C-alpha positions as CSV (number, residue, x, y, z in Angstrom):
1,M,6.0,6.4,19.2
2,S,2.7,5.7,17.4
3,M,0.0,3.4,18.6
4,P,-1.2,0.6,16.3
5,K,-3.8,1.6,13.8
6,E,-7.4,0.8,14.7
7,Q,-9.0,-1.3,12.0
8,G,-12.4,-1.0,10.6
9,T,-15.0,-3.4,12.0
10,P,-15.5,-6.5,9.9
11,G,-19.0,-7.5,9.0
12,I,-20.5,-4.0,8.7
13,T,-21.4,-3.9,5.1
14,G,-21.1,-0.6,3.2
15,A,-19.0,1.0,5.9
16,P,-15.4,1.8,4.8
17,P,-12.6,0.8,7.1
18,V,-11.7,3.7,9.5
19,V,-8.3,4.1,11.2
20,V,-7.1,6.6,13.7
21,E,-3.6,8.0,13.5
22,R,-1.6,10.9,14.9
23,V,-0.7,13.7,12.6
24,Y,2.9,12.8,13.1
25,D,2.5,9.4,11.5
26,H,3.5,9.2,7.9
27,P,1.0,8.2,5.2
28,T,1.3,5.0,3.3
29,V,0.2,4.4,-0.3
30,G,-3.5,3.6,-0.5
31,D,-4.3,5.2,2.8
32,G,-7.7,6.4,1.6
33,L,-9.3,9.7,2.6
34,R,-7.0,11.4,5.2
35,L,-9.1,13.8,7.4
36,F,-7.6,16.1,10.0
37,V,-10.3,16.1,12.7
38,D,-9.0,18.5,15.4
39,R,-10.7,21.9,15.9
40,L,-7.4,23.6,16.5
41,W,-4.2,23.4,14.4
42,P,-1.3,21.7,16.3
43,R,1.3,24.1,17.7
44,G,4.6,24.0,15.8
45,L,3.3,22.0,12.8
46,R,3.3,23.6,9.4
47,K,0.3,22.8,7.2
48,D,2.6,21.3,4.6
49,A,4.3,19.1,7.2
50,F,1.9,16.2,6.8
51,H,-0.5,14.9,4.1
52,F,-4.2,15.4,4.7
53,D,-7.0,15.7,2.2
54,D,-9.5,17.7,4.2
55,W,-9.6,19.6,7.5
56,A,-12.9,18.4,8.9
57,R,-12.9,20.6,12.0
58,D,-16.7,20.5,12.0
59,L,-16.4,16.9,13.2
60,A,-14.4,17.9,16.2
61,P,-16.1,18.3,19.6
62,S,-17.5,21.7,20.3
63,T,-15.2,24.1,22.1
64,D,-17.3,23.9,25.2
65,L,-17.1,20.1,25.2
66,R,-13.4,20.1,24.5
67,H,-12.8,22.4,27.5
68,W,-15.1,20.4,29.7
69,Y,-13.3,17.1,28.9
70,S,-9.8,18.6,29.0
71,H,-8.4,15.0,28.4
72,D,-9.4,13.8,31.9
73,V,-9.5,10.1,31.3
74,S,-11.8,9.6,34.2
75,A,-14.5,11.6,32.3
76,F,-14.0,9.8,29.0
77,S,-17.2,7.7,29.3
78,E,-19.3,10.9,29.7
79,F,-17.3,12.7,27.1
80,R,-18.1,9.9,24.6
81,E,-21.8,10.2,25.3
82,R,-21.8,14.0,25.0
83,Y,-19.7,13.9,21.8
84,V,-21.9,11.3,20.2
85,H,-24.9,13.5,21.0
86,E,-23.1,16.3,19.1
87,L,-22.5,14.0,16.2
88,E,-26.2,13.1,16.1
89,S,-27.3,16.8,16.1
90,P,-28.3,18.3,12.7
91,T,-24.9,20.0,12.3
92,G,-23.1,16.8,13.3
93,R,-25.1,14.6,10.8
94,K,-24.4,17.1,8.1
95,A,-20.7,16.9,8.8
96,V,-20.8,13.1,8.9
97,S,-22.7,13.0,5.6
98,R,-20.1,15.3,4.0
99,V,-17.3,12.9,5.1
100,Q,-19.1,9.9,3.8
101,E,-19.5,11.6,0.4
102,L,-15.9,12.6,0.3
103,A,-14.8,9.1,1.2
104,H,-17.0,7.6,-1.5
105,G,-16.5,4.1,-0.1
106,R,-12.7,4.5,0.4
107,P,-11.0,3.8,3.7
108,I,-11.0,6.8,6.1
109,V,-7.9,7.9,8.1
110,L,-8.8,10.2,11.0
111,L,-5.8,12.4,11.9
112,T,-5.4,14.0,15.4
113,A,-2.5,15.6,17.3
114,T,-3.6,14.0,20.6
115,K,-1.1,11.7,22.3
116,D,-3.7,9.4,23.8
117,L,-5.6,8.0,20.9
118,R,-7.6,5.6,23.0
119,H,-9.2,8.4,25.0
120,S,-9.6,10.9,22.1
121,H,-12.5,12.3,20.1
122,A,-10.9,10.8,17.1
123,E,-11.3,7.3,18.5
124,V,-15.0,8.0,19.4
125,L,-15.5,9.5,15.9
126,G,-13.9,6.4,14.3
127,E,-16.3,4.1,16.2
128,Y,-19.2,6.3,15.2
129,L,-18.2,6.2,11.5
130,R,-17.6,2.4,11.6
131,N,-21.2,1.9,13.0
132,Q,-22.8,4.0,10.2
133,S,-24.5,2.0,7.5
């Protein structure tokens, strides 16, 4: 069962809408740029089993941060802060810029294999991208 799509924030000019979906959701026409944003490939899923335009693993949290968080919902607030810090590093800014260039104003669909979208890096990344001008 998939969660409802998160919509782009209205009123932010110049920022394309950003939605977060699971890799198991099926694309619709006009989806925009579909980015797989997990660092690791999902077990049991063939690369041709879902449609994605780019594997932006450089936007995923570092291995150390991913291991530290380990999907412990009680640590999500601190995880969010640490992950945003990574996104604001020179490497993170370069990866975000690359995605913005790839999107070229089109909507962005962030794809992840996680079950809990609300407490995932993809949700944090979506918020981060929505707030970029």
